[in-house]
VMD Tcl script that draws the C-alpha trace (Angstrom):
set ca {
  {-36.99 -8.44 12.18}
  {-37.71 -9.68 8.70}
  {-34.91 -10.21 6.21}
  {-34.67 -7.58 3.48}
  {-35.90 -8.78 0.09}
  {-32.82 -7.47 -1.66}
  {-29.38 -7.61 0.00}
  {-26.77 -5.36 -1.61}
  {-23.63 -7.46 -2.25}
  {-20.73 -7.24 -4.79}
  {-22.17 -10.16 -6.67}
  {-25.71 -8.76 -7.22}
  {-24.36 -5.33 -7.86}
  {-22.33 -6.84 -10.73}
  {-25.60 -8.27 -12.15}
  {-27.43 -4.97 -12.02}
  {-28.07 -3.38 -15.38}
  {-26.02 -0.25 -16.12}
  {-25.11 1.74 -19.16}
  {-21.72 2.42 -17.50}
  {-19.80 -0.77 -16.59}
  {-17.05 1.21 -14.81}
  {-19.64 2.31 -12.30}
  {-20.68 -1.27 -11.65}
  {-16.97 -2.18 -11.10}
  {-16.48 0.69 -8.71}
  {-19.60 -0.10 -6.72}
  {-18.44 -3.67 -6.35}
  {-15.03 -2.53 -5.10}
  {-16.63 -0.05 -2.70}
  {-19.01 -2.64 -1.24}
  {-16.21 -5.12 -0.83}
  {-14.07 -2.59 1.07}
  {-17.07 -1.68 3.28}
  {-17.84 -5.28 4.01}
  {-14.23 -5.92 4.98}
  {-14.42 -2.90 7.23}
  {-17.55 -4.25 8.94}
  {-15.89 -7.71 9.45}
  {-12.71 -6.32 11.00}
  {-13.89 -3.23 12.91}
  {-13.94 -5.01 16.27}
  {-11.23 -7.62 15.86}
  {-8.62 -5.36 14.10}
  {-9.44 -1.62 14.07}
  {-6.19 -0.74 12.19}
  {-7.08 -3.00 9.25}
  {-10.62 -1.70 9.35}
  {-9.27 1.80 9.18}
  {-7.21 0.93 6.15}
  {-10.20 -0.56 4.33}
  {-12.24 2.54 5.12}
  {-9.43 4.86 3.83}
  {-9.31 2.91 0.58}
  {-13.09 3.35 0.20}
  {-12.82 7.06 0.76}
  {-9.92 7.39 -1.72}
  {-12.00 5.45 -4.30}
  {-14.90 7.77 -3.95}
  {-12.56 10.80 -4.03}
  {-11.00 9.74 -7.32}
  {-14.43 9.12 -8.82}
  {-15.66 12.56 -7.85}
  {-12.64 14.18 -9.41}
  {-13.23 12.27 -12.70}
  {-16.65 13.81 -13.21}
  {-16.81 16.60 -15.85}
  {-16.27 19.96 -14.23}
  {-16.23 23.52 -15.55}
  {-13.24 24.17 -13.38}
  {-9.66 23.77 -14.68}
  {-8.41 20.20 -14.40}
  {-6.04 19.80 -11.53}
  {-2.63 18.34 -12.17}
  {-0.52 15.97 -10.16}
  {1.77 16.58 -7.31}
  {5.07 18.44 -7.61}
  {8.33 16.57 -6.98}
  {8.88 18.20 -3.65}
  {5.37 17.14 -2.55}
  {6.07 13.49 -3.46}
  {9.47 13.75 -1.73}
  {7.81 15.03 1.44}
  {5.29 12.12 1.37}
  {8.19 9.66 0.88}
  {10.05 11.12 3.83}
  {6.97 11.03 6.03}
  {6.32 7.35 5.07}
  {9.91 6.39 5.76}
  {9.92 8.10 9.12}
  {6.60 6.56 10.22}
  {6.88 3.17 8.48}
  {6.27 1.40 11.80}
  {2.98 3.25 12.33}
  {-0.47 3.32 10.81}
  {-0.39 5.91 8.01}
  {-3.74 7.26 6.84}
  {-4.60 9.17 3.67}
  {-5.98 11.94 5.83}
  {-2.49 12.41 7.41}
  {-0.73 12.56 4.04}
  {-3.19 15.00 2.66}
  {-2.79 17.21 5.75}
  {0.96 17.05 5.39}
  {0.62 18.91 2.03}
  {-2.24 21.11 3.18}
  {-4.69 19.50 0.71}
  {-8.19 18.01 1.06}
  {-8.36 14.22 0.97}
  {-10.19 14.37 -2.35}
  {-7.66 16.64 -4.09}
  {-4.75 14.75 -2.60}
  {-6.02 11.29 -3.58}
  {-6.70 12.37 -7.17}
  {-3.39 14.21 -7.58}
  {-1.38 11.41 -5.94}
  {-2.83 8.69 -8.21}
  {-2.38 10.92 -11.23}
  {1.31 11.32 -10.29}
  {2.21 7.79 -9.09}
  {-0.42 5.63 -10.80}
  {-1.66 4.15 -7.58}
  {-3.70 5.19 -4.56}
  {-1.86 6.57 -1.44}
  {-2.58 3.32 0.62}
  {-1.33 1.12 -2.13}
  {1.83 3.21 -2.27}
  {2.27 2.95 1.48}
  {1.76 -0.79 1.39}
  {4.45 -1.05 -1.30}
  {6.86 1.03 0.73}
  {6.23 -1.23 3.74}
  {6.89 -4.37 1.71}
  {10.04 -2.93 0.23}
  {11.38 -2.04 3.69}
  {10.45 -5.50 4.98}
  {12.26 -7.09 2.02}
  {15.47 -5.25 2.83}
  {15.10 -6.28 6.43}
  {14.72 -9.94 5.43}
  {17.89 -9.71 3.26}
  {20.01 -8.00 5.92}
  {18.82 -9.50 9.21}
  {17.80 -12.84 10.81}
  {14.67 -11.35 12.42}
  {11.53 -13.41 12.55}
  {8.66 -12.58 10.19}
  {6.58 -11.43 13.22}
  {9.34 -9.01 14.25}
  {9.62 -7.68 10.71}
  {5.93 -7.22 10.43}
  {5.74 -5.03 13.51}
  {8.89 -3.06 12.62}
  {7.28 -1.97 9.27}
  {3.76 -1.13 10.36}
  {1.90 -4.33 9.72}
  {-0.73 -5.33 12.32}
  {0.76 -8.84 12.72}
  {2.48 -11.61 10.78}
  {-0.74 -12.66 9.09}
  {-1.45 -9.13 7.78}
  {2.17 -8.90 6.65}
  {1.91 -12.21 4.71}
  {-1.28 -11.14 2.93}
  {0.04 -7.79 1.82}
  {3.43 -9.22 0.87}
  {1.89 -11.98 -1.26}
  {-0.38 -9.39 -2.95}
  {2.58 -7.14 -3.81}
  {5.12 -9.84 -4.85}
  {3.13 -13.00 -5.62}
  {5.10 -14.93 -3.07}
  {4.88 -15.68 0.61}
  {7.55 -13.81 2.73}
  {9.23 -17.02 3.80}
  {9.41 -18.34 0.24}
  {10.81 -14.96 -1.00}
  {13.38 -14.96 1.78}
  {14.61 -18.46 0.91}
  {15.03 -17.52 -2.68}
  {16.79 -14.16 -2.19}
  {18.54 -14.03 1.16}
  {21.34 -16.57 0.21}
  {22.08 -14.62 -2.93}
  {22.33 -11.42 -0.98}
  {24.68 -12.91 1.65}
  {26.84 -14.45 -1.08}
  {27.07 -11.09 -2.96}
  {27.95 -9.29 0.29}
  {30.68 -11.93 1.02}
  {32.12 -11.54 -2.48}
  {32.20 -7.77 -2.21}
  {33.90 -7.98 1.15}
  {36.53 -10.38 -0.03}
  {37.32 -8.44 -3.18}
  {38.13 -5.20 -1.35}
  {41.57 -6.24 0.01}
  {42.51 -7.72 -3.37}
  {41.63 -4.52 -5.12}
  {43.77 -2.53 -2.67}
  {46.66 -4.98 -3.20}
  {46.50 -4.60 -6.97}
  {46.53 -0.80 -6.68}
  {49.76 -0.83 -4.66}
  {51.72 -2.94 -7.18}
}
mol new
graphics top color blue
foreach p $ca { graphics top sphere $p radius 0.5 }
foreach p [lrange $ca 0 end-1] q [lrange $ca 1 end] { graphics top cylinder $p $q radius 0.2 }
display resetview
């Protein structure tokens, strides 16, 4: 089978002429996500599913941004965001897909993705990743669990996946972040614990 004369990649899409640079940027992001999906579909289906959901959300947001004679849809209500937060918290150790969150509110994936980003400023999967990282940070501060244990407790595929997402969200590796913050948290807890009896003694005098 002969090799195609033109292979579509993020790099040559970026070079393609276009009167709308934002479309070139989106096409590059979409191709990158699809390539990541292809590379991980057999070795790590959960990560591949995450990449595919991100691609779907990217297309959904773009479709909603096109001019339409219909009335522009607003964001989510507070109770809807609260329901999503509760669902994420209760299923933090599982794979959470955009389709599940949309179904939770009885919305289409397209409508939900657009409304969610309009409300929170980020895509649903970015929001879920941030929630996982925050839960993992609290775990690192309050326990002596290994990074591999923490990764699985908070829905990451493995320690490597956890480290990649954590670094993307915080700019630091989990181990580095833990060394910087865990001693301070333990010291603060110790100070709070030791100050309680003194406060009680002062109140009795």
